[in-house]
LUMVOVEX-819526 format. One line per 10 residues: for each residue x, y, z of N, C-alpha, C. Coordinates in nm, 4 decimals. Layout:
# residues N
X:Y:Z:X:Y:Z:X:Y:Z; ...
***
This chain:
# residues 129
-0.6580:1.0267:1.7018:-0.6751:0.9180:1.6594:-0.7102:0.8189:1.7441; -0.8163:0.7291:1.7281:-0.8514:0.6345:1.8226:-0.7212:0.5224:1.8539; -0.7333:0.4280:1.9262:-0.6424:0.3259:1.9264:-0.6916:0.2494:1.8063; -0.5919:0.1593:1.7852:-0.5961:0.0484:1.6718:-0.7301:-0.0207:1.6522; -0.7734:-0.0214:1.5302:-0.9052:-0.0785:1.4926:-0.9138:-0.2535:1.5082; -0.7827:-0.2885:1.5468:-0.7834:-0.4341:1.5654:-0.7953:-0.4892:1.7144; -0.8449:-0.6320:1.7375:-0.8487:-0.6779:1.8579:-0.7074:-0.7112:1.8900; -0.7166:-0.7274:2.0353:-0.5530:-0.7591:2.0680:-0.4918:-0.8840:2.0209; -0.5877:-0.9783:2.0066:-0.5415:-1.1154:1.9248:-0.4756:-1.0747:1.7685; -0.5670:-1.0085:1.7179:-0.5249:-0.9643:1.5736:-0.3937:-0.8870:1.5721
-0.3852:-0.7873:1.6514:-0.2694:-0.7161:1.6900:-0.1531:-0.8131:1.7132; -0.1548:-0.8981:1.8216:-0.0572:-0.9771:1.8384:-0.0227:-1.0598:1.7186; -0.1120:-1.1227:1.6583:-0.1061:-1.2115:1.5349:-0.0066:-1.1289:1.4257; -0.0403:-0.9872:1.3979:0.0202:-0.8868:1.3131:0.1750:-0.8692:1.3651; 0.1682:-0.8543:1.4970:0.3081:-0.8391:1.5334:0.3918:-0.9544:1.5216; 0.3458:-1.0621:1.5449:0.4241:-1.1886:1.5120:0.4643:-1.1948:1.3654; 0.3779:-1.1914:1.2978:0.4035:-1.1777:1.1346:0.5021:-1.0878:1.1043; 0.4819:-0.9648:1.1404:0.5867:-0.8759:1.1196:0.7207:-0.9057:1.1626; 0.7502:-0.9517:1.2932:0.8547:-0.9861:1.3426:0.9094:-1.0985:1.2666; 0.8376:-1.1997:1.2259:0.8884:-1.3146:1.1499:0.9452:-1.2682:1.0311
0.8686:-1.1671:0.9490:0.9113:-1.1127:0.8367:1.0330:-1.0543:0.8404; 1.0614:-0.9743:0.9380:1.1800:-0.8894:0.9580:1.2800:-0.9767:0.9611; 1.2770:-1.0912:1.0518:1.3818:-1.1882:1.0724:1.4372:-1.2486:0.9232; 1.3205:-1.2646:0.8503:1.3548:-1.3477:0.7136:1.4380:-1.2232:0.6209; 1.3852:-1.1196:0.6225:1.4802:-0.9957:0.5600:1.5926:-0.9594:0.5947; 1.6314:-0.9750:0.7485:1.7321:-0.9762:0.7863:1.8415:-1.0843:0.7451; 1.7776:-1.1872:0.7617:1.8692:-1.3209:0.7084:1.9137:-1.2930:0.5538; 1.8203:-1.2392:0.4833:1.8430:-1.2234:0.3494:1.9626:-1.1237:0.3111; 1.9669:-1.0027:0.4024:2.0597:-0.9062:0.4011:2.1949:-0.9743:0.4443; 2.1724:-1.0458:0.5613:2.3310:-1.1142:0.5858:2.3714:-1.1979:0.4782
2.2911:-1.2801:0.4206:2.3323:-1.3607:0.3190:2.3923:-1.3012:0.2014; 2.3275:-1.1613:0.1564:2.3928:-1.0958:0.0530:2.5051:-1.0138:0.1027; 2.5203:-0.9782:0.2315:2.6581:-0.9320:0.3040:2.7697:-1.0342:0.2731; 2.7483:-1.1684:0.3169:2.8439:-1.2744:0.2921:2.8574:-1.2808:0.1332; 2.7600:-1.2888:0.0429:2.7892:-1.2851:-0.1024:2.8804:-1.1841:-0.1489; 2.8392:-1.0440:-0.0920:2.9480:-0.9425:-0.1444:3.0895:-0.9745:-0.0859; 3.0941:-0.9950:0.0167:3.2305:-1.0458:0.0771:3.2799:-1.1450:-0.0246; 3.2381:-1.2332:-0.0680:3.2679:-1.3415:-0.1732:3.3249:-1.2894:-0.2859; 3.2349:-1.1974:-0.3409:3.2585:-1.1216:-0.4841:3.3925:-1.0343:-0.4595; 3.3972:-0.9653:-0.3457:3.5182:-0.8819:-0.3228:3.6308:-0.9645:-0.3148
3.6070:-1.0706:-0.2503:3.7398:-1.1661:-0.2441:3.7722:-1.2193:-0.3833; 3.6812:-1.2521:-0.4709:3.7084:-1.2867:-0.6110:3.7717:-1.1852:-0.6776; 3.7403:-1.0532:-0.6461:3.8092:-0.9351:-0.7239:3.9530:-0.8972:-0.6635; 3.9611:-0.9090:-0.5168:4.0785:-0.8726:-0.4653:4.1795:-0.9689:-0.4203; 4.1548:-1.0992:-0.5032:4.2658:-1.2298:-0.4723:4.4073:-1.1806:-0.5562; 4.4204:-1.0678:-0.6483:4.5411:-1.0475:-0.6972:4.5422:-1.1301:-0.8360; 4.4690:-1.2190:-0.8492:4.4789:-1.3031:-0.9746:4.4702:-1.2386:-1.0842; 4.3870:-1.1403:-1.0953:4.3347:-1.0694:-1.2277:4.3976:-0.9075:-1.2297; 4.3994:-0.8633:-1.3264:4.4568:-0.7314:-1.3526:4.3232:-0.6394:-1.3858; 4.2039:-0.6842:-1.3808:4.1119:-0.6172:-1.4008:4.0712:-0.5608:-1.5417
4.1839:-0.5130:-1.6065:4.1782:-0.4628:-1.7302:4.1535:-0.5534:-1.8559; 4.2029:-0.6677:-1.8009:4.1988:-0.7994:-1.9165:4.1029:-0.9340:-1.8539; 4.0433:-0.8849:-1.7466:3.9699:-0.9874:-1.6876:3.8507:-1.0234:-1.7500; 3.8464:-1.1346:-1.8050:3.7176:-1.1805:-1.8707:3.6108:-1.1912:-1.7727; 3.6252:-1.2210:-1.6406:3.5108:-1.2167:-1.5648:3.4878:-1.0976:-1.4818; 3.5565:-0.9944:-1.5224:3.5164:-0.8793:-1.4572:3.3607:-0.8212:-1.4868; 3.3283:-0.8216:-1.6092:3.2039:-0.7817:-1.6538:3.1066:-0.8807:-1.5770; 3.1138:-1.0108:-1.5597:3.0103:-1.0839:-1.4885:3.0223:-1.0402:-1.3529; 3.1598:-1.0208:-1.2714:3.1385:-0.9698:-1.1419:3.0634:-0.8416:-1.1293; 3.0940:-0.7374:-1.2177:3.0192:-0.6334:-1.1964:2.8767:-0.6501:-1.2054
2.8246:-0.7125:-1.3104:2.6830:-0.7491:-1.2941:2.6402:-0.7970:-1.1874; 2.6989:-0.9022:-1.1404:2.6651:-0.9768:-1.0129:2.6542:-0.8688:-0.8954; 2.7561:-0.7806:-0.8851:2.7511:-0.6793:-0.7659:2.6382:-0.6010:-0.7869; 2.6111:-0.5585:-0.9075:2.4851:-0.4635:-0.9424:2.3629:-0.5419:-0.9024; 2.3525:-0.6350:-0.9418:2.2122:-0.7197:-0.9106:2.2009:-0.7281:-0.7576; 2.3154:-0.7523:-0.6924:2.3190:-0.7844:-0.5424:2.2713:-0.6437:-0.4667; 2.3496:-0.5355:-0.5304:2.3028:-0.4010:-0.4655:2.1790:-0.3746:-0.4842; 2.1198:-0.4001:-0.5909:1.9931:-0.3610:-0.6348:1.8905:-0.4620:-0.5209; 1.8831:-0.5782:-0.4937:1.8281:-0.6613:-0.3996:1.8499:-0.6044:-0.2290; 1.9824:-0.5603:-0.2196:1.9973:-0.5048:-0.1001:1.9180:-0.3984:-0.0508
1.9265:-0.3003:-0.1331:1.8484:-0.1616:-0.1426:1.6955:-0.2108:-0.1438; 1.6427:-0.3090:-0.1983:1.5026:-0.3410:-0.1783:1.4799:-0.3848:-0.0534; 1.5651:-0.4754:-0.0016:1.5496:-0.5358:0.1576:1.5530:-0.4360:0.2423; 1.6569:-0.3490:0.2262:1.6334:-0.2459:0.3162:1.5378:-0.1547:0.3285; 1.4581:-0.1292:0.2157:1.3407:-0.0351:0.2246:1.2438:-0.1303:0.2772; 1.2321:-0.2364:0.2370:1.1192:-0.3502:0.3175:1.1544:-0.3421:0.4690; 1.2642:-0.3528:0.4983:1.2987:-0.3622:0.6433:1.2699:-0.2381:0.7151; 1.2762:-0.1193:0.6508:1.2333:0.0131:0.7122:1.0793:0.0079:0.7183; 1.0153:-0.0357:0.6440:0.8520:-0.0557:0.6383:0.8082:-0.1366:0.7316; 0.8739:-0.2495:0.7551:0.8552:-0.3409:0.8853:0.8623:-0.2737:1.0179
0.9786:-0.1996:1.0244:1.0322:-0.1368:1.1358:0.9053:-0.0432:1.1761; 0.8756:0.0500:1.0555:0.7750:0.1477:1.0934:0.6359:0.0727:1.1480; 0.6102:-0.0413:1.0883:0.4817:-0.0894:1.1245:0.4880:-0.1588:1.2555; 0.6041:-0.2233:1.2897:0.6233:-0.2698:1.4455:0.5925:-0.1519:1.5487; 0.6744:-0.0187:1.4917:0.6488:0.1011:1.5910:0.4917:0.1621:1.6061; 0.4198:0.1285:1.4953:0.2765:0.1677:1.5087:0.2204:0.0596:1.5921; 0.2550:-0.0636:1.5691:0.1867:-0.1706:1.6639:0.2198:-0.1206:1.8057; 0.3289:-0.0895:1.8431:0.3583:-0.0577:1.9728:0.2990:0.0843:2.0269; 0.2931:0.1762:1.9359:0.2108:0.3002:1.9855:0.0596:0.2914:1.9563; 0.0147:0.1959:1.9006:-0.1393:0.1873:1.9231:-0.2039:0.2510:1.7654
-0.1266:0.2842:1.6731:-0.1766:0.3404:1.5549:-0.1642:0.2457:1.4127; -0.1274:0.1194:1.4631:-0.1288:0.0259:1.3652:-0.2766:-0.0044:1.3034; -0.2694:-0.0072:1.1753:-0.4094:-0.0434:1.1001:-0.4713:0.0924:1.0634; -0.4171:0.1997:1.0840:-0.4669:0.3345:1.0217:-0.3869:0.3852:0.9059; -0.4344:0.4508:0.8332:-0.3581:0.5271:0.7183:-0.2722:0.6313:0.7655; -0.1499:0.6328:0.7518:-0.0622:0.7401:0.7841:-0.0831:0.8636:0.7244; -0.1555:0.8673:0.5952:-0.1672:0.9757:0.5290:-0.2975:1.0551:0.5809; -0.4231:0.9520:0.5644:-0.5451:1.0124:0.5946:-0.6101:0.9835:0.7274; -0.5404:0.9011:0.7892:-0.5734:0.8578:0.9243:-0.7116:0.7652:0.9400; -0.7526:0.7072:0.8036:-0.8708:0.6399:0.8082:-0.8170:0.4800:0.8263
-0.9168:0.4007:0.8802:-0.8830:0.2628:0.8886:-0.8081:0.1762:0.7401; -0.7153:0.1232:0.7436:-0.6631:0.0302:0.6513:-0.7480:-0.0930:0.6581; -0.7853:-0.1620:0.5390:-0.8839:-0.2459:0.5315:-0.7953:-0.3839:0.5813; -0.8751:-0.4687:0.6589:-0.8292:-0.5838:0.7092:-0.7652:-0.6831:0.5944; -0.8151:-0.6793:0.4724:-0.7682:-0.7617:0.3661:-0.6017:-0.7087:0.3350; -0.6229:-0.5701:0.3160:-0.5081:-0.5253:0.2770:-0.3883:-0.5408:0.3629; -0.4223:-0.5436:0.5006:-0.3165:-0.5721:0.5989:-0.2697:-0.7183:0.5953; -0.3744:-0.8020:0.5690:-0.3305:-0.9402:0.5747:-0.2575:-0.9744:0.4424; -0.2637:-0.9215:0.3352:-0.1845:-0.9192:0.2083:-0.0482:-0.8332:0.2027; -0.0691:-0.7205:0.2925:0.0533:-0.6199:0.3003:0.0586:-0.5388:0.4664
0.1247:-0.6607:0.5508:0.1115:-0.6231:0.7026:0.1944:-0.5031:0.7045; 0.2937:-0.4573:0.6372:0.3457:-0.3338:0.6695:0.3008:-0.2168:0.5911; 0.1677:-0.2401:0.5476:0.1290:-0.1149:0.4670:0.0942:-0.0070:0.5650; 0.1125:0.1249:0.5121:0.1115:0.2435:0.5775:-0.0093:0.3324:0.5296; -0.0458:0.2908:0.4136:-0.1548:0.3713:0.3557:-0.2810:0.2832:0.3172; -0.4216:0.3411:0.3005:-0.5044:0.2941:0.2718:-0.5132:0.2710:0.1121; -0.6039:0.1927:0.0907:-0.6163:0.1532:-0.0561:-0.6277:0.2946:-0.1381; -0.7009:0.3712:-0.1014:-0.7069:0.4895:-0.1693:-0.6067:0.5848:-0.1674; -0.5320:0.6069:-0.0702:-0.4245:0.6901:-0.0722:-0.3074:0.6205:-0.1542; -0.2970:0.4847:-0.1253:-0.2057:0.4012:-0.2108:-0.2104:0.4151:-0.3463
-0.3198:0.4238:-0.3940:-0.3936:0.4474:-0.5446:-0.3395:0.5941:-0.5688; -0.3824:0.6916:-0.5135:-0.3405:0.8199:-0.5103:-0.2106:0.8498:-0.5550; -0.1317:0.7970:-0.4421:0.0140:0.8146:-0.4703:0.0827:0.7443:-0.5712; 0.0357:0.6273:-0.6063:0.0942:0.5628:-0.7586:0.0498:0.6363:-0.8678; -0.0525:0.6789:-0.8589:-0.1170:0.7571:-0.9664:-0.0233:0.9014:-0.9925; -0.0034:0.9488:-0.9030:0.1033:1.0995:-0.9001:0.2266:1.0497:-0.9459; 0.2836:0.9209:-0.9156:0.4231:0.8787:-0.9435:0.4327:0.8606:-1.0784; 0.3045:0.8026:-1.1671:0.3187:0.7819:-1.2893:0.3011:0.9168:-1.3889; 0.2739:1.0225:-1.3249:0.2616:1.1351:-1.4006:0.4077:1.2032:-1.4262
***
């Protein structure tokens, strides 16, 4: 596979964008961790018995919602880390499945993209079956 199809300036710009996005996601994960701690504190303060707690359902719902967000953020963080590794090894901008170039517009819209449009569509189609 040839080196990245991007110019050094484009590669640098994507590296900065990915790094900034990684920081944003890491901050969101930390904020969720802080919120988790607050919810745990609310449940563990000994003021409720759990069985008759009117707020227990709300707390469980909030916990579930936060867990979903945390999982999504961690998946996104993994994609960003893989993209940064591709920047470092020179393979950024190529589809990890087909080896073809990923279009510039796709990378601008989704900088952590691992697949070209054709492979992404094929994968999405196979998931729907």
